[in-house]
Phi, psi and omega in degrees: 000132181287164177298318179297322177294320177298317180294326176295324176298317177298319181297324180294333180272312191256348186087254177275165183249146174254122183241134176258132178268125175251112182253111182301335179286338185247340186232113180299157180299321179298314180293323180296312182292330179294327187258357181301312181298318178301316182292315181295314184298331186254015166123001178286132186266338182196164175242136165261138184232118179157178180194167187285325188274327178058048179266352182281117189284324184261057185298317182299319179293323178300311181297316181302315181293320177299316180297327179295332183262336188270149176241357175252165183302139174248112190245131180291133176236073195287132173268351178199173180288352178279347186262063178231136181213140177293344182280347178293150174282329179195171179219138174283121179270086193279129170240120184281086185280351176282343182248183181234022176280114185299332181292320181271346173282317186206333189301308181294335181294325178295321181296321187264347184303313179298324179294316179299322179294317180296323180283347180059038178281143171290123184253129181246101179299123189228122174278110187260124184236114174280137183241135178308132187234004180108345177203164176287122179260167179301320181298319177298314184294312184291325182278353181054044183219146175284142176282163173292139177295131186290341181260018180232074181302327182295326178293316178297319181296317179294321178296315180296319180296320177298318178298319178296317179295333178280356174105007179290134184267344173229151172240126187242113176262118187228122175280348178100153180297132179073020182300144176290324182230141177283175176297129184296148179303316183297325181289317177300315182296321180296319178293317179300317183287341185259347186228169177245353180284148177297149184244127173258135181232133179210171177094118175075011180268089186261348183231146179304326180298325178289324176296315180298318178301317182295321179292316178299330180282344176133005179288137177268338178212142179244129180254125180246124178246284187303316183298331179264344177284331187270044174066062181289151171261170184300323181297318179294318179297318179296322178297317177296317181298317179295319180298322182280314186285327187272347186259358190298137174263188178287102186249153178291148175286153178278103187260000000 
């Protein structure tokens, strides 16, 4: 069974999915492995693993150790071509469709495609859209691309629709790590109403109420990074899980 099929089974039970982001540049391996059980036990459905800076040298070892502790899918969320490991369950094949940098649109993908094939990794084509969040984030800076304006839902909807027509199986709206403001509700809803692909939303979601708002607007999965990096307790994780699982509307399956 593929990772996407497993996630669809979870979606049929819970509605939307709660995903925890593990960034090796921000979360030591010891801290990551210590909290995996806490996150899983209290409602996290999957892990995204990766980061924008890619300064962690032993990435493959990091993934291997995480996989030894995790019982839910561990999916690569690569910030560079260096963040690839055979130990991943799957990898998001990210194309930054919100920008016009040819390297992040398609160039780096050519470099890594043969490696992904040799590793036999499940590849999930993902249209990645950076959204203006109130400040310049690491993702904006590293990708050399302007974010989508947060007050122009129609621009985001057209961009997402183009990504869907290009064959992306997921659409990822990201305000960036440490964002001052999350992706606006109106923007998520505009993308949801214009496309049929599942929508992943992350960045700046520090409170369960913001997670619930994003799901009600049409998000199929919510990614939490900073709120879970700063030593979450079981109660906070359960609150996020309830906010995500209990608020789901009729959302498309991840096909």
